[in-house]
SEMAR-767639 format. One record per atom (N, C-alpha, C, CB): residue number from 1; x, y, z; residue in one letter. Coordinates in nm, 2 decimals, decimal comma. Glycine has a CB too. Example, Ala and Ser with C-alpha at 12.3 -4.5 7.8 and 13.67 -1.06 7.14 Angstrom:
<drenmars>
drenmar num:1; c1:1,32; c2:-0,57; c3:0,78; residuo:A;
drenmar num:1; c1:1,23; c2:-0,45; c3:0,78; residuo:A;
drenmar num:1; c1:1,32; c2:-0,33; c3:0,78; residuo:A;
drenmar num:1; c1:1,13; c2:-0,45; c3:0,90; residuo:A;
drenmar num:2; c1:1,28; c2:-0,22; c3:0,71; residuo:S;
drenmar num:2; c1:1,37; c2:-0,11; c3:0,71; residuo:S;
drenmar num:2; c1:1,29; c2:0,00; c3:0,79; residuo:S;
drenmar num:2; c1:1,41; c2:-0,06; c3:0,57; residuo:S;
</drenmars>
This chain:
<drenmars>
drenmar num:1; c1:-0,99; c2:0,60; c3:-0,33; residuo:M;
drenmar num:1; c1:-0,89; c2:0,69; c3:-0,39; residuo:M;
drenmar num:1; c1:-0,83; c2:0,61; c3:-0,52; residuo:M;
drenmar num:1; c1:-0,77; c2:0,73; c3:-0,28; residuo:M;
drenmar num:2; c1:-0,82; c2:0,50; c3:-0,50; residuo:L;
drenmar num:2; c1:-0,79; c2:0,43; c3:-0,68; residuo:L;
drenmar num:2; c1:-0,91; c2:0,42; c3:-0,73; residuo:L;
drenmar num:2; c1:-0,72; c2:0,26; c3:-0,69; residuo:L;
drenmar num:3; c1:-0,89; c2:0,41; c3:-0,89; residuo:T;
drenmar num:3; c1:-1,02; c2:0,40; c3:-0,97; residuo:T;
drenmar num:3; c1:-1,01; c2:0,23; c3:-0,97; residuo:T;
drenmar num:3; c1:-1,01; c2:0,48; c3:-1,15; residuo:T;
drenmar num:4; c1:-1,13; c2:0,19; c3:-1,08; residuo:K;
drenmar num:4; c1:-1,10; c2:0,05; c3:-1,07; residuo:K;
drenmar num:4; c1:-1,00; c2:0,01; c3:-1,16; residuo:K;
drenmar num:4; c1:-1,20; c2:-0,03; c3:-1,10; residuo:K;
drenmar num:5; c1:-0,97; c2:0,10; c3:-1,31; residuo:T;
drenmar num:5; c1:-0,85; c2:0,07; c3:-1,37; residuo:T;
drenmar num:5; c1:-0,68; c2:0,08; c3:-1,29; residuo:T;
drenmar num:5; c1:-0,86; c2:0,16; c3:-1,47; residuo:T;
drenmar num:6; c1:-0,69; c2:0,17; c3:-1,19; residuo:H;
drenmar num:6; c1:-0,58; c2:0,18; c3:-1,11; residuo:H;
drenmar num:6; c1:-0,60; c2:0,04; c3:-1,02; residuo:H;
drenmar num:6; c1:-0,58; c2:0,33; c3:-1,02; residuo:H;
drenmar num:7; c1:-0,69; c2:-0,01; c3:-0,96; residuo:L;
drenmar num:7; c1:-0,68; c2:-0,15; c3:-0,89; residuo:L;
drenmar num:7; c1:-0,62; c2:-0,27; c3:-0,96; residuo:L;
drenmar num:7; c1:-0,82; c2:-0,19; c3:-0,87; residuo:L;
drenmar num:8; c1:-0,68; c2:-0,23; c3:-1,12; residuo:Y;
drenmar num:8; c1:-0,64; c2:-0,35; c3:-1,20; residuo:Y;
drenmar num:8; c1:-0,49; c2:-0,34; c3:-1,25; residuo:Y;
drenmar num:8; c1:-0,74; c2:-0,36; c3:-1,32; residuo:Y;
drenmar num:9; c1:-0,45; c2:-0,26; c3:-1,25; residuo:T;
drenmar num:9; c1:-0,29; c2:-0,22; c3:-1,26; residuo:T;
drenmar num:9; c1:-0,23; c2:-0,22; c3:-1,15; residuo:T;
drenmar num:9; c1:-0,27; c2:-0,09; c3:-1,31; residuo:T;
drenmar num:10; c1:-0,27; c2:-0,22; c3:-1,06; residuo:L;
drenmar num:10; c1:-0,20; c2:-0,25; c3:-0,90; residuo:L;
drenmar num:10; c1:-0,20; c2:-0,40; c3:-0,89; residuo:L;
drenmar num:10; c1:-0,30; c2:-0,18; c3:-0,75; residuo:L;
drenmar num:11; c1:-0,31; c2:-0,48; c3:-0,91; residuo:R;
drenmar num:11; c1:-0,31; c2:-0,61; c3:-0,89; residuo:R;
drenmar num:11; c1:-0,21; c2:-0,67; c3:-0,98; residuo:R;
drenmar num:11; c1:-0,44; c2:-0,67; c3:-0,91; residuo:R;
drenmar num:12; c1:-0,23; c2:-0,62; c3:-1,12; residuo:R;
drenmar num:12; c1:-0,09; c2:-0,70; c3:-1,20; residuo:R;
drenmar num:12; c1:0,08; c2:-0,68; c3:-1,15; residuo:R;
drenmar num:12; c1:-0,08; c2:-0,65; c3:-1,37; residuo:R;
drenmar num:13; c1:0,09; c2:-0,54; c3:-1,12; residuo:Y;
drenmar num:13; c1:0,18; c2:-0,51; c3:-1,07; residuo:Y;
drenmar num:13; c1:0,25; c2:-0,60; c3:-0,98; residuo:Y;
drenmar num:13; c1:0,16; c2:-0,41; c3:-1,02; residuo:Y;
drenmar num:14; c1:0,41; c2:-0,66; c3:-0,98; residuo:T;
drenmar num:14; c1:0,46; c2:-0,77; c3:-0,91; residuo:T;
drenmar num:14; c1:0,58; c2:-0,69; c3:-0,84; residuo:T;
drenmar num:14; c1:0,51; c2:-0,91; c3:-1,00; residuo:T;
drenmar num:15; c1:0,58; c2:-0,66; c3:-0,70; residuo:P;
drenmar num:15; c1:0,65; c2:-0,58; c3:-0,63; residuo:P;
drenmar num:15; c1:0,79; c2:-0,67; c3:-0,64; residuo:P;
drenmar num:15; c1:0,58; c2:-0,56; c3:-0,48; residuo:P;
drenmar num:16; c1:0,88; c2:-0,62; c3:-0,62; residuo:P;
drenmar num:16; c1:1,07; c2:-0,65; c3:-0,57; residuo:P;
drenmar num:16; c1:1,03; c2:-0,76; c3:-0,45; residuo:P;
drenmar num:16; c1:1,18; c2:-0,46; c3:-0,49; residuo:P;
drenmar num:17; c1:1,10; c2:-0,84; c3:-0,47; residuo:A;
drenmar num:17; c1:1,11; c2:-0,99; c3:-0,35; residuo:A;
drenmar num:17; c1:1,09; c2:-0,90; c3:-0,20; residuo:A;
drenmar num:17; c1:1,33; c2:-1,10; c3:-0,36; residuo:A;
drenmar num:18; c1:0,99; c2:-0,93; c3:-0,14; residuo:K;
drenmar num:18; c1:0,98; c2:-0,87; c3:0,03; residuo:K;
drenmar num:18; c1:0,93; c2:-0,75; c3:0,02; residuo:K;
drenmar num:18; c1:1,12; c2:-0,84; c3:0,12; residuo:K;
drenmar num:19; c1:0,84; c2:-0,72; c3:-0,09; residuo:R;
drenmar num:19; c1:0,80; c2:-0,57; c3:-0,10; residuo:R;
drenmar num:19; c1:0,66; c2:-0,58; c3:-0,07; residuo:R;
drenmar num:19; c1:0,83; c2:-0,50; c3:-0,24; residuo:R;
drenmar num:20; c1:0,60; c2:-0,45; c3:-0,07; residuo:N;
drenmar num:20; c1:0,43; c2:-0,42; c3:-0,08; residuo:N;
drenmar num:20; c1:0,45; c2:-0,37; c3:-0,21; residuo:N;
drenmar num:20; c1:0,35; c2:-0,30; c3:0,05; residuo:N;
drenmar num:21; c1:0,30; c2:-0,33; c3:-0,20; residuo:R;
drenmar num:21; c1:0,25; c2:-0,27; c3:-0,36; residuo:R;
drenmar num:21; c1:0,22; c2:-0,12; c3:-0,33; residuo:R;
drenmar num:21; c1:0,10; c2:-0,35; c3:-0,44; residuo:R;
drenmar num:22; c1:0,23; c2:-0,10; c3:-0,22; residuo:L;
drenmar num:22; c1:0,21; c2:0,05; c3:-0,15; residuo:L;
drenmar num:22; c1:0,28; c2:0,17; c3:-0,23; residuo:L;
drenmar num:22; c1:0,28; c2:0,05; c3:0,01; residuo:L;
drenmar num:23; c1:0,40; c2:0,16; c3:-0,29; residuo:K;
drenmar num:23; c1:0,47; c2:0,27; c3:-0,37; residuo:K;
drenmar num:23; c1:0,38; c2:0,28; c3:-0,49; residuo:K;
drenmar num:23; c1:0,64; c2:0,23; c3:-0,41; residuo:K;
drenmar num:24; c1:0,36; c2:0,17; c3:-0,56; residuo:K;
drenmar num:24; c1:0,25; c2:0,17; c3:-0,70; residuo:K;
drenmar num:24; c1:0,14; c2:0,23; c3:-0,65; residuo:K;
drenmar num:24; c1:0,21; c2:0,02; c3:-0,76; residuo:K;
drenmar num:25; c1:0,09; c2:0,20; c3:-0,54; residuo:A;
drenmar num:25; c1:-0,04; c2:0,28; c3:-0,51; residuo:A;
drenmar num:25; c1:-0,05; c2:0,42; c3:-0,50; residuo:A;
drenmar num:25; c1:-0,10; c2:0,22; c3:-0,40; residuo:A;
drenmar num:26; c1:0,06; c2:0,45; c3:-0,45; residuo:V;
drenmar num:26; c1:0,09; c2:0,63; c3:-0,41; residuo:V;
drenmar num:26; c1:0,12; c2:0,68; c3:-0,55; residuo:V;
drenmar num:26; c1:0,25; c2:0,68; c3:-0,29; residuo:V;
drenmar num:27; c1:0,19; c2:0,62; c3:-0,65; residuo:E;
drenmar num:27; c1:0,22; c2:0,65; c3:-0,76; residuo:E;
drenmar num:27; c1:0,08; c2:0,65; c3:-0,85; residuo:E;
drenmar num:27; c1:0,33; c2:0,57; c3:-0,80; residuo:E;
drenmar num:28; c1:0,01; c2:0,57; c3:-0,85; residuo:L;
drenmar num:28; c1:-0,14; c2:0,55; c3:-0,91; residuo:L;
drenmar num:28; c1:-0,20; c2:0,67; c3:-0,86; residuo:L;
drenmar num:28; c1:-0,23; c2:0,41; c3:-0,86; residuo:L;
drenmar num:29; c1:-0,23; c2:0,68; c3:-0,73; residuo:A;
drenmar num:29; c1:-0,35; c2:0,79; c3:-0,70; residuo:A;
drenmar num:29; c1:-0,27; c2:0,92; c3:-0,70; residuo:A;
drenmar num:29; c1:-0,43; c2:0,77; c3:-0,55; residuo:A;
drenmar num:30; c1:-0,15; c2:0,94; c3:-0,74; residuo:G;
drenmar num:30; c1:-0,08; c2:1,08; c3:-0,77; residuo:G;
drenmar num:30; c1:-0,09; c2:1,20; c3:-0,61; residuo:G;
drenmar num:30; c1:-0,19; c2:1,15; c3:-0,92; residuo:G;
drenmar num:31; c1:-0,01; c2:1,10; c3:-0,52; residuo:L;
drenmar num:31; c1:-0,02; c2:1,16; c3:-0,37; residuo:L;
drenmar num:31; c1:0,11; c2:1,14; c3:-0,35; residuo:L;
drenmar num:31; c1:-0,12; c2:1,08; c3:-0,26; residuo:L;
drenmar num:32; c1:0,14; c2:1,21; c3:-0,24; residuo:T;
drenmar num:32; c1:0,27; c2:1,22; c3:-0,15; residuo:T;
drenmar num:32; c1:0,26; c2:1,13; c3:-0,06; residuo:T;
drenmar num:32; c1:0,30; c2:1,35; c3:-0,08; residuo:T;
drenmar num:33; c1:0,38; c2:1,08; c3:0,01; residuo:Q;
drenmar num:33; c1:0,35; c2:1,01; c3:0,15; residuo:Q;
drenmar num:33; c1:0,30; c2:1,07; c3:0,24; residuo:Q;
drenmar num:33; c1:0,45; c2:0,96; c3:0,21; residuo:Q;
drenmar num:34; c1:0,35; c2:1,19; c3:0,25; residuo:N;
drenmar num:34; c1:0,28; c2:1,32; c3:0,37; residuo:N;
drenmar num:34; c1:0,14; c2:1,27; c3:0,37; residuo:N;
drenmar num:34; c1:0,28; c2:1,53; c3:0,31; residuo:N;
drenmar num:35; c1:0,05; c2:1,29; c3:0,21; residuo:E;
drenmar num:35; c1:-0,10; c2:1,29; c3:0,22; residuo:E;
drenmar num:35; c1:-0,13; c2:1,15; c3:0,27; residuo:E;
drenmar num:35; c1:-0,17; c2:1,32; c3:0,08; residuo:E;
drenmar num:36; c1:-0,06; c2:1,04; c3:0,23; residuo:V;
drenmar num:36; c1:-0,10; c2:0,93; c3:0,28; residuo:V;
drenmar num:36; c1:-0,09; c2:0,90; c3:0,44; residuo:V;
drenmar num:36; c1:-0,02; c2:0,84; c3:0,21; residuo:V;
drenmar num:37; c1:0,01; c2:0,95; c3:0,46; residuo:A;
drenmar num:37; c1:0,01; c2:0,96; c3:0,62; residuo:A;
drenmar num:37; c1:-0,10; c2:1,04; c3:0,70; residuo:A;
drenmar num:37; c1:0,14; c2:1,03; c3:0,66; residuo:A;
drenmar num:38; c1:-0,11; c2:1,17; c3:0,67; residuo:F;
drenmar num:38; c1:-0,22; c2:1,24; c3:0,68; residuo:F;
drenmar num:38; c1:-0,38; c2:1,15; c3:0,67; residuo:F;
drenmar num:38; c1:-0,20; c2:1,34; c3:0,56; residuo:F;
drenmar num:39; c1:-0,37; c2:1,10; c3:0,58; residuo:G;
drenmar num:39; c1:-0,52; c2:1,03; c3:0,56; residuo:G;
drenmar num:39; c1:-0,52; c2:0,89; c3:0,65; residuo:G;
drenmar num:39; c1:-0,55; c2:1,00; c3:0,38; residuo:G;
drenmar num:40; c1:-0,46; c2:0,80; c3:0,63; residuo:T;
drenmar num:40; c1:-0,44; c2:0,72; c3:0,76; residuo:T;
drenmar num:40; c1:-0,40; c2:0,76; c3:0,87; residuo:T;
drenmar num:40; c1:-0,36; c2:0,63; c3:0,75; residuo:T;
drenmar num:41; c1:-0,38; c2:0,86; c3:0,95; residuo:R;
drenmar num:41; c1:-0,36; c2:0,89; c3:1,08; residuo:R;
drenmar num:41; c1:-0,21; c2:0,81; c3:1,09; residuo:R;
drenmar num:41; c1:-0,50; c2:0,84; c3:1,18; residuo:R;
drenmar num:42; c1:-0,10; c2:0,83; c3:1,03; residuo:L;
drenmar num:42; c1:-0,01; c2:0,72; c3:1,08; residuo:L;
drenmar num:42; c1:0,11; c2:0,82; c3:1,06; residuo:L;
drenmar num:42; c1:0,00; c2:0,57; c3:0,98; residuo:L;
drenmar num:43; c1:0,21; c2:0,81; c3:1,12; residuo:H;
drenmar num:43; c1:0,33; c2:0,87; c3:1,15; residuo:H;
drenmar num:43; c1:0,41; c2:0,89; c3:0,99; residuo:H;
drenmar num:43; c1:0,42; c2:0,76; c3:1,27; residuo:H;
drenmar num:44; c1:0,45; c2:1,03; c3:0,95; residuo:A;
drenmar num:44; c1:0,51; c2:1,00; c3:0,80; residuo:A;
drenmar num:44; c1:0,62; c2:0,95; c3:0,78; residuo:A;
drenmar num:44; c1:0,52; c2:1,09; c3:0,72; residuo:A;
drenmar num:45; c1:0,71; c2:0,94; c3:0,86; residuo:S;
drenmar num:45; c1:0,82; c2:0,85; c3:0,92; residuo:S;
drenmar num:45; c1:0,80; c2:0,71; c3:0,88; residuo:S;
drenmar num:45; c1:0,82; c2:0,85; c3:1,07; residuo:S;
drenmar num:46; c1:0,69; c2:0,63; c3:0,94; residuo:Y;
drenmar num:46; c1:0,66; c2:0,53; c3:0,96; residuo:Y;
drenmar num:46; c1:0,58; c2:0,48; c3:0,80; residuo:Y;
drenmar num:46; c1:0,60; c2:0,53; c3:1,11; residuo:Y;
drenmar num:47; c1:0,48; c2:0,55; c3:0,75; residuo:V;
drenmar num:47; c1:0,46; c2:0,51; c3:0,64; residuo:V;
drenmar num:47; c1:0,58; c2:0,52; c3:0,52; residuo:V;
drenmar num:47; c1:0,34; c2:0,56; c3:0,62; residuo:V;
drenmar num:48; c1:0,64; c2:0,63; c3:0,53; residuo:S;
drenmar num:48; c1:0,81; c2:0,63; c3:0,43; residuo:S;
drenmar num:48; c1:0,86; c2:0,46; c3:0,44; residuo:S;
drenmar num:48; c1:0,99; c2:0,75; c3:0,53; residuo:S;
drenmar num:49; c1:0,86; c2:0,42; c3:0,56; residuo:D;
drenmar num:49; c1:0,94; c2:0,29; c3:0,59; residuo:D;
drenmar num:49; c1:0,88; c2:0,20; c3:0,56; residuo:D;
drenmar num:49; c1:0,97; c2:0,26; c3:0,71; residuo:D;
drenmar num:50; c1:0,74; c2:0,17; c3:0,56; residuo:I;
drenmar num:50; c1:0,66; c2:0,08; c3:0,49; residuo:I;
drenmar num:50; c1:0,65; c2:0,07; c3:0,36; residuo:I;
drenmar num:50; c1:0,55; c2:0,09; c3:0,52; residuo:I;
drenmar num:51; c1:0,67; c2:0,19; c3:0,28; residuo:I;
drenmar num:51; c1:0,61; c2:0,24; c3:0,14; residuo:I;
drenmar num:51; c1:0,80; c2:0,15; c3:0,07; residuo:I;
drenmar num:51; c1:0,57; c2:0,47; c3:0,12; residuo:I;
drenmar num:52; c1:0,88; c2:0,20; c3:0,12; residuo:N;
drenmar num:52; c1:1,01; c2:0,19; c3:0,10; residuo:N;
drenmar num:52; c1:1,08; c2:0,05; c3:0,16; residuo:N;
drenmar num:52; c1:1,06; c2:0,32; c3:0,14; residuo:N;
drenmar num:53; c1:1,03; c2:-0,02; c3:0,21; residuo:G;
drenmar num:53; c1:1,04; c2:-0,15; c3:0,25; residuo:G;
drenmar num:53; c1:1,12; c2:-0,17; c3:0,33; residuo:G;
drenmar num:53; c1:1,07; c2:-0,23; c3:0,17; residuo:G;
drenmar num:54; c1:1,16; c2:-0,12; c3:0,41; residuo:R;
drenmar num:54; c1:1,23; c2:-0,12; c3:0,55; residuo:R;
drenmar num:54; c1:1,19; c2:-0,17; c3:0,64; residuo:R;
drenmar num:54; c1:1,26; c2:-0,03; c3:0,59; residuo:R;
drenmar num:55; c1:1,03; c2:-0,16; c3:0,64; residuo:Y;
drenmar num:55; c1:0,99; c2:-0,28; c3:0,73; residuo:Y;
drenmar num:55; c1:0,87; c2:-0,37; c3:0,66; residuo:Y;
drenmar num:55; c1:0,92; c2:-0,21; c3:0,88; residuo:Y;
drenmar num:56; c1:0,91; c2:-0,49; c3:0,66; residuo:V;
drenmar num:56; c1:0,83; c2:-0,59; c3:0,59; residuo:V;
drenmar num:56; c1:0,72; c2:-0,65; c3:0,67; residuo:V;
drenmar num:56; c1:0,92; c2:-0,69; c3:0,54; residuo:V;
drenmar num:57; c1:0,69; c2:-0,61; c3:0,78; residuo:S;
drenmar num:57; c1:0,54; c2:-0,67; c3:0,82; residuo:S;
drenmar num:57; c1:0,51; c2:-0,54; c3:0,91; residuo:S;
drenmar num:57; c1:0,54; c2:-0,84; c3:0,92; residuo:S;
drenmar num:58; c1:0,36; c2:-0,54; c3:0,92; residuo:L;
drenmar num:58; c1:0,29; c2:-0,43; c3:0,99; residuo:L;
drenmar num:58; c1:0,19; c2:-0,51; c3:1,04; residuo:L;
drenmar num:58; c1:0,25; c2:-0,31; c3:0,91; residuo:L;
drenmar num:59; c1:0,11; c2:-0,42; c3:1,12; residuo:T;
drenmar num:59; c1:-0,02; c2:-0,50; c3:1,22; residuo:T;
drenmar num:59; c1:-0,09; c2:-0,50; c3:1,08; residuo:T;
drenmar num:59; c1:-0,13; c2:-0,41; c3:1,38; residuo:T;
drenmar num:60; c1:-0,21; c2:-0,58; c3:1,14; residuo:V;
drenmar num:60; c1:-0,32; c2:-0,60; c3:1,06; residuo:V;
drenmar num:60; c1:-0,42; c2:-0,48; c3:1,06; residuo:V;
drenmar num:60; c1:-0,38; c2:-0,72; c3:1,11; residuo:V;
drenmar num:61; c1:-0,40; c2:-0,40; c3:1,16; residuo:R;
drenmar num:61; c1:-0,48; c2:-0,28; c3:1,18; residuo:R;
drenmar num:61; c1:-0,43; c2:-0,17; c3:1,12; residuo:R;
drenmar num:61; c1:-0,50; c2:-0,24; c3:1,31; residuo:R;
drenmar num:62; c1:-0,29; c2:-0,16; c3:1,07; residuo:N;
drenmar num:62; c1:-0,25; c2:-0,02; c3:0,98; residuo:N;
drenmar num:62; c1:-0,25; c2:-0,10; c3:0,84; residuo:N;
drenmar num:62; c1:-0,07; c2:0,08; c3:1,02; residuo:N;
drenmar num:63; c1:-0,27; c2:-0,23; c3:0,78; residuo:A;
drenmar num:63; c1:-0,28; c2:-0,28; c3:0,69; residuo:A;
drenmar num:63; c1:-0,42; c2:-0,22; c3:0,63; residuo:A;
drenmar num:63; c1:-0,26; c2:-0,42; c3:0,71; residuo:A;
drenmar num:64; c1:-0,49; c2:-0,26; c3:0,74; residuo:H;
drenmar num:64; c1:-0,65; c2:-0,23; c3:0,70; residuo:H;
drenmar num:64; c1:-0,66; c2:-0,08; c3:0,69; residuo:H;
drenmar num:64; c1:-0,76; c2:-0,28; c3:0,82; residuo:H;
drenmar num:65; c1:-0,58; c2:0,03; c3:0,76; residuo:R;
drenmar num:65; c1:-0,60; c2:0,16; c3:0,74; residuo:R;
drenmar num:65; c1:-0,54; c2:0,18; c3:0,57; residuo:R;
drenmar num:65; c1:-0,51; c2:0,24; c3:0,88; residuo:R;
drenmar num:66; c1:-0,46; c2:0,16; c3:0,54; residuo:F;
drenmar num:66; c1:-0,38; c2:0,15; c3:0,41; residuo:F;
drenmar num:66; c1:-0,49; c2:0,11; c3:0,33; residuo:F;
drenmar num:66; c1:-0,24; c2:0,03; c3:0,41; residuo:F;
drenmar num:67; c1:-0,55; c2:-0,02; c3:0,30; residuo:R;
drenmar num:67; c1:-0,65; c2:-0,05; c3:0,24; residuo:R;
drenmar num:67; c1:-0,78; c2:0,03; c3:0,24; residuo:R;
drenmar num:67; c1:-0,66; c2:-0,15; c3:0,28; residuo:R;
drenmar num:68; c1:-0,83; c2:0,06; c3:0,35; residuo:R;
drenmar num:68; c1:-0,97; c2:0,18; c3:0,31; residuo:R;
drenmar num:68; c1:-0,94; c2:0,30; c3:0,25; residuo:R;
drenmar num:68; c1:-1,04; c2:0,23; c3:0,43; residuo:R;
drenmar num:69; c1:-0,79; c2:0,33; c3:0,31; residuo:F;
drenmar num:69; c1:-0,72; c2:0,48; c3:0,23; residuo:F;
drenmar num:69; c1:-0,75; c2:0,48; c3:0,10; residuo:F;
drenmar num:69; c1:-0,56; c2:0,49; c3:0,21; residuo:F;
drenmar num:70; c1:-0,69; c2:0,35; c3:0,05; residuo:F;
drenmar num:70; c1:-0,67; c2:0,38; c3:-0,08; residuo:F;
drenmar num:70; c1:-0,81; c2:0,27; c3:-0,17; residuo:F;
drenmar num:70; c1:-0,48; c2:0,32; c3:-0,11; residuo:F;
drenmar num:71; c1:-0,89; c2:0,21; c3:-0,10; residuo:G;
drenmar num:71; c1:-1,02; c2:0,21; c3:-0,13; residuo:G;
drenmar num:71; c1:-1,03; c2:0,06; c3:-0,19; residuo:G;
drenmar num:71; c1:-1,07; c2:0,33; c3:-0,24; residuo:G;
drenmar num:72; c1:-0,91; c2:-0,04; c3:-0,17; residuo:C;
drenmar num:72; c1:-0,92; c2:-0,17; c3:-0,19; residuo:C;
drenmar num:72; c1:-0,98; c2:-0,24; c3:-0,13; residuo:C;
drenmar num:72; c1:-0,82; c2:-0,21; c3:-0,19; residuo:C;
drenmar num:73; c1:-1,04; c2:-0,36; c3:-0,20; residuo:D;
drenmar num:73; c1:-1,12; c2:-0,44; c3:-0,19; residuo:D;
drenmar num:73; c1:-1,04; c2:-0,56; c3:-0,08; residuo:D;
drenmar num:73; c1:-1,16; c2:-0,47; c3:-0,34; residuo:D;
drenmar num:74; c1:-0,91; c2:-0,59; c3:-0,10; residuo:S;
drenmar num:74; c1:-0,86; c2:-0,64; c3:-0,01; residuo:S;
drenmar num:74; c1:-0,74; c2:-0,60; c3:0,04; residuo:S;
drenmar num:74; c1:-0,87; c2:-0,73; c3:-0,03; residuo:S;
drenmar num:75; c1:-0,68; c2:-0,65; c3:0,14; residuo:V;
drenmar num:75; c1:-0,54; c2:-0,64; c3:0,19; residuo:V;
drenmar num:75; c1:-0,46; c2:-0,69; c3:0,12; residuo:V;
drenmar num:75; c1:-0,50; c2:-0,68; c3:0,31; residuo:V;
drenmar num:76; c1:-0,46; c2:-0,80; c3:0,04; residuo:D;
drenmar num:76; c1:-0,41; c2:-0,84; c3:-0,05; residuo:D;
drenmar num:76; c1:-0,36; c2:-0,78; c3:-0,17; residuo:D;
drenmar num:76; c1:-0,47; c2:-0,90; c3:-0,07; residuo:D;
drenmar num:77; c1:-0,47; c2:-0,67; c3:-0,20; residuo:D;
drenmar num:77; c1:-0,43; c2:-0,58; c3:-0,32; residuo:D;
drenmar num:77; c1:-0,27; c2:-0,48; c3:-0,29; residuo:D;
drenmar num:77; c1:-0,58; c2:-0,47; c3:-0,32; residuo:D;
drenmar num:78; c1:-0,28; c2:-0,45; c3:-0,17; residuo:L;
drenmar num:78; c1:-0,13; c2:-0,38; c3:-0,12; residuo:L;
drenmar num:78; c1:-0,03; c2:-0,46; c3:-0,08; residuo:L;
drenmar num:78; c1:-0,13; c2:-0,28; c3:-0,01; residuo:L;
drenmar num:79; c1:-0,03; c2:-0,57; c3:-0,01; residuo:F;
drenmar num:79; c1:0,06; c2:-0,65; c3:0,05; residuo:F;
drenmar num:79; c1:0,03; c2:-0,80; c3:0,01; residuo:F;
drenmar num:79; c1:0,05; c2:-0,62; c3:0,19; residuo:F;
drenmar num:80; c1:0,07; c2:-0,82; c3:-0,10; residuo:P;
drenmar num:80; c1:0,04; c2:-0,99; c3:-0,16; residuo:P;
drenmar num:80; c1:0,13; c2:-1,09; c3:-0,06; residuo:P;
drenmar num:80; c1:0,12; c2:-1,01; c3:-0,35; residuo:P;
drenmar num:81; c1:0,06; c2:-1,18; c3:-0,06; residuo:D;
drenmar num:81; c1:0,13; c2:-1,30; c3:0,00; residuo:D;
drenmar num:81; c1:0,19; c2:-1,35; c3:-0,05; residuo:D;
drenmar num:81; c1:0,08; c2:-1,39; c3:0,05; residuo:D;
drenmar num:82; c1:0,33; c2:-1,34; c3:-0,02; residuo:E;
drenmar num:82; c1:0,45; c2:-1,45; c3:-0,08; residuo:E;
drenmar num:82; c1:0,45; c2:-1,53; c3:-0,07; residuo:E;
drenmar num:82; c1:0,56; c2:-1,47; c3:-0,05; residuo:E;
drenmar num:83; c1:0,37; c2:-1,63; c3:-0,01; residuo:E;
drenmar num:83; c1:0,39; c2:-1,77; c3:-0,01; residuo:E;
drenmar num:83; c1:0,25; c2:-1,83; c3:-0,12; residuo:E;
drenmar num:83; c1:0,40; c2:-1,84; c3:0,17; residuo:E;
drenmar num:84; c1:0,15; c2:-1,74; c3:-0,13; residuo:A;
drenmar num:84; c1:0,04; c2:-1,79; c3:-0,27; residuo:A;
drenmar num:84; c1:0,11; c2:-1,80; c3:-0,39; residuo:A;
drenmar num:84; c1:-0,08; c2:-1,68; c3:-0,31; residuo:A;
drenmar num:85; c1:0,23; c2:-1,74; c3:-0,39; residuo:K;
drenmar num:85; c1:0,28; c2:-1,73; c3:-0,56; residuo:K;
drenmar num:85; c1:0,29; c2:-1,87; c3:-0,61; residuo:K;
drenmar num:85; c1:0,43; c2:-1,65; c3:-0,59; residuo:K;
</drenmars>
């Protein structure tokens, strides 16, 4: 879904505290939240909550669904480790 240039941009993006990079990934891919929900087989309201930071944690399985959907090499591309900074 994301090109190499998109992934480079995504990795350099610093999300607000306690947030993830999903919103930026959706923007870079030119998709809607509903398209992401369909592609990941997750409920649209759940995807919206994750993208907008209403949930700060999610299952490893769902994190990998997002990773595969966007074509990221690592879950850390979308969900950076706060403690690693």
